[in-house]
Every structure is written in C-alpha cells, then in structure tokens.
C-alpha positions as CSV (number, residue, x, y, z in Angstrom):
1,M,-41.8,68.6,11.4
2,A,-44.8,68.2,13.7
3,F,-48.4,67.8,12.4
4,I,-49.4,70.8,14.4
5,T,-47.3,73.5,16.0
6,P,-48.0,75.3,19.3
7,D,-48.8,78.5,17.5
8,E,-51.6,76.8,15.6
9,L,-53.5,76.1,18.9
10,R,-54.5,79.7,18.8
11,T,-57.8,78.6,17.2
12,H,-58.6,76.6,20.3
13,L,-56.9,78.5,23.2
14,Y,-56.1,82.2,23.8
15,R,-52.4,82.9,24.1
16,E,-53.0,84.3,27.7
17,S,-54.6,80.9,28.6
18,V,-51.7,79.0,27.2
19,C,-49.2,81.2,29.2
20,A,-51.3,80.9,32.4
21,I,-51.4,77.1,32.2
22,S,-47.9,76.5,31.0
23,R,-46.2,79.3,32.9
24,D,-44.2,80.1,29.8
25,D,-42.8,76.5,29.7
26,T,-43.3,75.5,26.0
27,T,-42.3,71.9,26.7
28,L,-45.7,71.2,28.4
29,L,-47.6,72.3,25.3
30,T,-45.3,70.4,22.9
31,A,-45.8,67.3,25.1
32,A,-49.5,67.6,24.8
33,I,-49.3,68.1,21.1
34,D,-47.1,65.0,20.7
35,A,-49.5,62.9,22.9
36,A,-52.4,64.0,20.8
37,E,-50.7,63.1,17.5
38,Q,-49.7,59.7,18.9
39,E,-53.2,59.1,20.1
40,A,-54.7,59.9,16.7
41,Y,-51.9,57.9,15.0
42,G,-53.0,54.8,16.8
43,Y,-56.5,54.9,15.5
44,L,-55.5,55.3,11.8
45,G,-53.9,51.9,11.1
46,A,-55.6,51.4,7.7
47,Y,-54.3,54.7,6.4
48,D,-50.8,55.9,5.3
49,R,-50.0,57.5,8.8
50,E,-46.5,58.7,7.6
51,R,-48.0,60.7,4.8
52,I,-50.9,62.0,6.9
53,F,-48.7,63.2,9.8
54,S,-45.9,64.5,7.7
55,A,-48.1,66.7,5.5
56,E,-47.8,70.5,6.0
57,G,-50.0,73.5,5.5
58,T,-53.0,73.0,3.3
59,E,-52.1,69.5,2.4
60,R,-53.3,68.4,5.9
61,N,-56.9,67.0,6.4
62,A,-58.8,69.9,7.9
63,L,-61.0,67.8,10.0
64,L,-58.3,65.6,11.3
65,L,-56.3,68.8,12.1
66,V,-59.2,70.2,14.2
67,L,-59.7,67.0,16.1
68,V,-56.0,66.5,16.9
69,K,-56.1,70.1,18.2
70,D,-59.0,69.2,20.4
71,I,-57.2,66.2,21.8
72,A,-54.0,68.3,22.3
73,V,-55.9,71.0,24.2
74,W,-57.6,68.3,26.4
75,H,-54.2,66.9,27.3
76,F,-52.8,70.4,27.9
77,I,-55.6,71.7,30.1
78,N,-55.5,68.6,32.4
79,L,-52.7,70.5,34.2
80,C,-55.0,73.5,34.9
81,N,-58.1,74.7,33.1
82,A,-57.4,78.5,33.5
83,G,-59.3,80.5,30.9
84,T,-61.3,77.7,29.4
85,E,-64.4,75.7,30.1
86,L,-63.5,72.2,31.2
87,Q,-66.9,70.6,30.2
88,L,-66.7,72.1,26.6
89,R,-63.1,70.7,26.2
90,Q,-64.1,67.3,27.6
91,D,-67.0,67.1,25.1
92,R,-64.8,68.1,22.2
93,Y,-62.2,65.5,23.2
94,E,-64.8,62.8,23.5
95,R,-66.2,63.8,20.1
96,A,-62.7,63.6,18.5
97,V,-62.0,60.1,19.9
98,A,-65.5,58.9,18.9
99,W,-64.8,60.1,15.3
100,L,-61.4,58.3,15.3
101,R,-63.1,55.1,16.6
102,Q,-65.6,55.3,13.8
103,V,-62.7,55.7,11.3
104,Q,-60.9,52.7,12.8
105,K,-64.1,50.6,12.6
106,G,-64.6,51.6,9.0
107,E,-67.9,53.4,9.7
108,V,-66.5,56.7,8.5
109,K,-64.3,57.0,5.4
110,P,-62.3,60.2,5.6
111,F,-60.4,61.8,2.8
112,L,-57.0,60.4,3.8
113,P,-54.3,58.6,1.9
114,I,-54.6,54.8,2.3
115,I,-51.9,52.3,2.6
116,D,-51.3,51.0,-1.0
117,E,-47.8,49.3,-1.2
118,D,-48.6,47.1,-4.1
119,G,-49.8,50.0,-6.2
120,D,-53.2,48.5,-7.3
121,G,-55.3,51.4,-6.1
122,R,-57.0,49.5,-3.4
123,P,-56.2,49.7,0.3
124,D,-53.9,47.1,1.7
125,G,-54.9,45.4,4.9
126,A,-53.8,47.0,8.2
127,G,-52.3,43.7,9.3
128,E,-54.8,43.5,12.2
129,Y,-57.8,41.3,12.7
130,I,-60.8,42.5,14.6
131,Y,-62.8,39.8,16.2
132,G,-65.6,39.5,18.7
133,S,-69.1,38.2,19.3
134,N,-72.6,39.3,19.9
135,P,-73.3,40.9,23.3
136,K,-74.2,38.3,25.9
137,R,-78.0,38.1,26.4
138,H,-79.6,37.4,29.7
139,Q,-83.1,35.9,29.7
140,H,-85.1,35.9,32.9
141,Y,-88.3,33.9,33.2
C-alpha cells in the first residue's frame, strides 16, 4: 500500500488538471507519487520509515502527508503545468524540502515514530555521521 494514492492528490490538483497533464495515463501520476515518497524517505533516516510510510488513513502524520503531496505534485507538473501556477508549486516544493532538511538536522522534531530496536524508549542512532567545519573566512586588509 502506498503512503498516498492518486485520488488523494485532489487536495492539491483538480481532476481536470491531472487528466490534462497525464492524458489519462495513470502511470505518470503514480511515478511522481513514488518519487515523492522516496525523496521524503531519504530525509527521515532517524525515524522508523517503514512504520511511517506503511501507515494508512488517520494514522499518517498530517503534515508529512501534505508535504509529500506537495513534492509529488511538483514532480508531476514538471511534465506540463496545465491548470496550476508553477511558481506556487515550486515554492511549496521548496518549503517541503526545507522542512525535511530541518528534520534531518534535528532542528525540527515531528511527531513520528523513532527507531527503537533495543526497546529502551530512546531513539537509536541512524547509523550515519554528519561532519563538517565552520565556513571558510576570507579576511582582506
């Protein structure tokens, strides 16, 4: 079962727009939804992604659901933006990705199930290390 279905995108695109863009080929919309789910999946490494994306109905996180729909619509309208404003969709896509990056960095703590394989109630490590340094400074005299 997919995290979202093509029928659920009615909150973001009119059916007429979907038909105009896809020319009644449902595989295009399904491919956009799959790509959006995989994109969001990649950012949520510290969370139990299997539980998150296998949830159905009201068990799904409402904010994540909206953001995955925004990403799916952006991937879908790249084919043709008939019946929708491209700038609005681009802004919503960028907002969705920015939120996912904040979640990935730990700046935002969404209400999502964490990975807890040892059962101690604390999140297990994601198995990834983030490293870096301060930005390079240039001083001119």
